[in-house]
N, C-alpha and C positions, 0 to 999 in steps of 0.2 A: 502493501498498500502507499510505504516511503519512499519509494524508487516511483512508485505511479506519480507521485503527486508532485513530484522533484523535476520530472519527465515534463508532467503539464505547466509550472510552471516555468521551466527552460523553456521549451514553447511563445508560454504568451511574451517574456522577453524577449526570443530572438521576434515572433510577429511586431509587439511595438519596434522592439531598432530599425524593424526594417522598415514600418511603416513613415518614423520619423525619419526615416536617411534621403537626403537630399537625391534629385534626375544623378546617370551616370555625365561624368563631364561630357561636354561636346569639343571640347577644344578655341573653343572662342574666348575666349578667355585667357591670358598672359601667366592666370595663374588664380589656383580658389582658394578662397578663404574660408575658416570656418562656419562656412552656414549651421545657421541656428531657423529649429519651425514660428516664422512667421507668426504671432496670435494673431492676428488680426485680419487673416487668409491662411485660410484651407487649403493643406499641399501645396502653397508659396511657404518659401525662406530666405533667412536676410538677413544680408551683414552688414552695423553699421563700422567705420572704422575710429575705434574708444579717441570720444572727444569729438568725433564732430557731427554735424545738424545741417539739414536742410532751408535752415532760416536765412531770409536773409534775401535767396537768389529770386531774382523780379522776373529773370528771362532766362530761357534751354537753347539750347543749340544742340540738334540733332544729327549723330551722325549717319553716312545713309546704312540704312537698315543692311544686314547679313544675312542667309539661309545657311544653318546647317545641315546636311543628312546624315538620318541614323547610320551609324556603322552598320548596322544591322539589317536595314533596307534589304527587302527579295532585289527587286527592282534599283537600277538607281538612275535612269531613265528622267533628263533632267527638259523639262519645258522651260523656255528663261522667259515668255512672257505670263506663265504660270506664277514665275519664282519674284514675278517685276508683280506683276498683281497684289501676289502678298504684303512685298513686303511698301509700295506705295502706299497699297486702300491702309496697312497699318500705321505710313507717319501721317497720314490725311488724319485718321481713329484720334492714334496722340498728340496733332495740334491742332485738333478741331476744339478737344475738351481740355489739354494745358488754355485756348488762350479765352476771351481774353487776359483774363489773367496772369497768364506767362504769355508774351510775345518770346514765337518761335521766331531766334535769329541768326544767323548766316554767319556770322562770327564769333573768337568771345571775348569779354570786356568783364569790368566787375559784374558783378553780382547773376552771373548766365554758367548756372548748370551746363557743362556737358553729357550729356545723353548717347549710349553704348550700347545699342540691342542686335539682339539676335534672334532668330526663330532658331528654335535648334531639334532635336531626335526628330527631324520631320523625315517623308519614308512615299516611296509611291508608291503607285501602283498599273500596270499594265494596264488600260482599256483600249478595246476594243468601238472607237467613235466615227463619224465622217468628217466631213469639212468642215460641216457648221459649231462640229463640239469643240474645236481649235479655242483657245483662247487668246483673243487679239491682242496687240499691241496697244498700250494704253487705256486696257482693260479696269472701270472705273463697277466698282457692284451695284453701288445705288440707284446709278442708272442703265442697267443691264436690263433686257425684257424676258432676260429667259432665268436670269437668278437667282429663283426660286425655286426652280426644279433641274438644272443644270450643276456640274460638281469637276471637281480642278483631277486630275492624275495624284499631285502630289496631297497627302491625307494629314492632317495636321491632327485627328484624334489626340493622337500621346505627347502630339511637339510639346516643347518648351518656350515662354520665354522668358529669355536673361538678360537682363540689366546690366549696367556699371553706371556711376553716375561719379561723375568726376569737378573737381573744380577749375577753375580758371589756365590752372599751374600744370593742371593733367595727374596730381593728386589722385587719388579713390580715397569718396566719401563714402559709397555703396556700392554692394551688390545687388539684388534682388533673382531670384530665379522662382518664376507662378509657372503652374501650368496653365496650359493658353486655353483648353477648350478646361470649362469647370464644371463644377459638378448636372448644371439641369440646363448640358447641352444635347443631346440629342445624336453620342457620338457616331452611327454608322448611316454611311451614304450623305456627307456637311455636300448641301448646295453652296451653291457663293452668297448664296443669303444670310446661310448658316453663319459661313465667314467673318460676313460682314457684320457679324451683331459678337461673333467671337476676339474679333477686333474693336471694335470697339468698345466692348468691357476690359479692355488691356490698357485702352487707355480711363478708362476714367479710373481707374484700381490705382492708375501713378498720375489720376490728376489727386486723387485722395491721398495718396502717401505729402505729396506736396503741399496738399490743405495739412494733413497735419502738423509738421512742422512753421505752418507761416500764416494760423489762426487770424476770420478777420475779425 
């Protein structure tokens, strides 16, 4: 009986430990700090440099957003238009949620927070489709007529959003790793409309983190 209880306890500890472990490192960051579960966002992990704060930052500079495919993705075919659609629409979502309180600028300077973003752990799926199924250059989710039914070849259901926040000197202030699609998202056969909602939610989370250190 004692041995069985010890075994059960060990399994519970293992389960809790695995649930509280950050996702595998994608390689986007030059180094990965000791991330801790974010109590404000389930499934998210955060690191704040000791003594660092987002207080006082009034503007944001966004680096070009990157996409990192999962190493275990069985299909490695990359459609550049789909990648562009994800990164451009993510940027639009971030800008929409930050502004006008935090204007997005193109250069660094006093009180400017530099934001590095990457969508990581993305997988790809090979699909058979006609010419109309391909993602056009400059695809904008909100204006697409078939966004509610059409979906991309890339799969972001298990993707993560990695964010590194730096000051004007390049000093790291914080690292945040979020599951891109939350618990409330139906992750099977995501359409472009679904992805649009996921990206908008990511922008809202970033805005909430900025506001927590800059209350009005």
